[in-house]
Backbone as a ProteinNet text record, in pm:
[ID]
protein_1_A
[PRIMARY]
MGRGRAKAKQTKVARELKYSSPHTDFDSLQRELSGSEDAAERRNPVDQWADEEEWRRA
[TERTIARY]
22507.6	22539.6	22667.3	22668.6	22789.6	22811.4	22709.9	22726.9	22670.5	22615.4	22549	22639.5	22759.2	22851.8	22902.5	22934.4	22983.9	22875.6	22751.9	22642.6	22615.7	22624.6	22603.2	22710.6	22833.8	22942.2	22920.5	22881	22854.8	22741.2	22638.1	22525.5	22570	22654.1	22704.7	22786.7	22876.2	22961.2	22876	22778.9	22692.2	22612.3	22564.4	22487.3	22575.5	22700	22792.2	22821	22842	22868.8	22747.5	22630.2	22508.1	22477.6	22497.4	22454.4	22566.8	22690.4	22799.6	22813	22867.1	22890.3	23036.7	23122.7	23264.8	23292.5	23402.9	23443.1	23484.2	23432.7	23465.8	23548.9	23663.1	23750.6	23706.6	23620.7	23563.7	23666.6	23766.5	23871.5	23950.2	23985.8	24059	23973	23845.7	23754.2	23740.9	23733.9	23721.7	23846.8	23964.9	24088.6	24092.6	24048.2	24050.2	23952.9	23834.8	23732.7	23755	23831.8	23853.5	23938.7	24018.9	24099.5	24212.5	24265.7	24376	24497.4	24573.7	24689.9	24793.4	24816.8	24916.2	24880.1	24754.2	24711.5	24726.5	24695.8	24708.8	24854.1	24943.9	25086.1	25140.4	25092.7	25139.7	25091.7	24970.6	24917.6	24985.6	25015.6	25071.3	25192.1	25308.7	25425.6	25489.9	25439.5	25497.7	25471.4	25572.9	25560.3	25457.9	25359.6	25252.5	25297.9	25410	25457	25565.8	25604.3	25714.3	25686.2	25565.3	25532.6	25531	25485.4	25475.4	25613.2	25713.4	25847.5	25933.3	25882	25957.7	25995.1	25910.4	25938.1	26058.1	26087	26201.2	26335	26337.1	26461.3	26494.1	26398.5	26419.9	26496
20833.2	20700.6	20648.3	20522	20462.3	20480.9	20528.4	20550	20436.7	20335.5	20228.6	20159	20121.8	20050	20140.6	20265	20359.8	20388	20407.7	20434.7	20313.9	20195.3	20074	20061.6	20095	20088.8	20192.1	20313.8	20417.9	20375.6	20314.2	20268	20159.8	20068.6	19960.2	20016.1	20110.5	20168.9	20245.5	20322.3	20398.3	20305.6	20194.9	20099.1	20034.1	20001	19942.3	20040.2	20167	20267.3	20289	20287.1	20312.7	20201	20076.8	19964.7	19894.9	19935.6	19871.1	19932.5	19856.4	19907.7	19882.9	19981	19962	19951	19885.5	19869.8	20005.6	20039.6	20165.7	20137.3	20203.3	20188.6	20292	20251.4	20344.7	20394.4	20313.7	20358.9	20474.4	20460.2	20566.6	20692.7	20674	20787	20858.6	20783.1	20843.3	20924.2	20869.6	20943.4	21073.2	21067.1	21185.7	21291.7	21249.7	21344.6	21395.9	21322.3	21366.6	21492.3	21514.4	21635.3	21636.1	21520.1	21516.1	21587.9	21651.3	21730	21643.4	21523.1	21435.1	21400.6	21369.5	21332.6	21450.7	21570.3	21687.6	21713.9	21693.9	21715	21610	21487.6	21383	21408.5	21460.6	21486.7	21606.4	21710.4	21833.3	21873.8	21816.9	21844	21979.9	22057.4	22187	22285.1	22361.6	22460.7	22566	22588.8	22681.2	22827	22859.3	22997.1	23023.3	22926	22941.7	23051.6	23057.1	23158.2	23298.2	23309.3	23440.1	23501.3	23418.8	23469.3	23482.5	23442.8	23447.5	23591.1	23688.9	23827	23883.6	23829	23878.6	23839.3	23726.2	23677.1	23748.1	23809.8	23872.3	24003.6
-3747.3	-3796	-3731.8	-3703	-3650.4	-3501	-3431.4	-3287.5	-3204.3	-3264.3	-3190.5	-3091.4	-3136.1	-3048.8	-2937.1	-2970	-2868.8	-2764.6	-2811.5	-2718.4	-2628.2	-2684.9	-2605	-2497.2	-2532.1	-2433.4	-2322.6	-2360.3	-2260.5	-2167.5	-2223.9	-2143.3	-2046.5	-2095	-2009.6	-1894.5	-1924.6	-1820.6	-1719.7	-1768.6	-1678.8	-1587.8	-1642.5	-1563.3	-1456.3	-1493.1	-1394.6	-1281.4	-1315.4	-1212.1	-1122.3	-1181.1	-1104.6	-1006.2	-1048.6	-966.8	-891.1	-910.8	-838.6	-699.9	-608.2	-473.8	-439.2	-463.4	-436.5	-286.6	-254.1	-114.8	-57.8	57.9	123.1	247	256.2	372.4	476.3	567.5	664.3	765.3	796.1	888.7	827.8	700.8	632	620.8	591	581.5	715.4	823.3	955.7	990.3	958.1	984.4	904.6	779.6	695.1	745.5	785.7	829.4	970.9	1051.3	1188.8	1193.5	1089.4	1083	1182.8	1214.4	1309.6	1251.8	1335.9	1295	1223.4	1272.7	1211.5	1068.3	1045.7	910.7	815.7	862.1	776.8	740.4	834.5	806.2	711.1	721.7	630.3	488.8	474.1	340.3	277.1	353.6	299.8	383.3	354.6	437.7	411	316.1	282.9	397.2	430.5	537.3	498	583.6	548.6	545.6	608.3	610.8	506.4	430.2	335.5	233.5	179	79.2	139.6	262.4	325.7	350.8	379.5	406.8	281.6	168	42.8	6.2	35.5	-2.8	73.7	189.4	268.1	206.1	137.2	77.1	-52.7	-114.9	-247.2	-238.3
[MASK]
++++++++++++++++++++++++++++++++++++++++++++++++++++++++++

């Protein structure tokens, strides 16, 4: 009992997600999928060897 409004809202949201076509930035997607070294460094600037050398400092 009392779920009519909630179910109707869920149905509305599901229908919007199913039938909507969001804008896709294909240039950004291409840069991400190309795996260029620069893009990887910008996304994860942490030194990849930092954890491995941590035991030497202890």
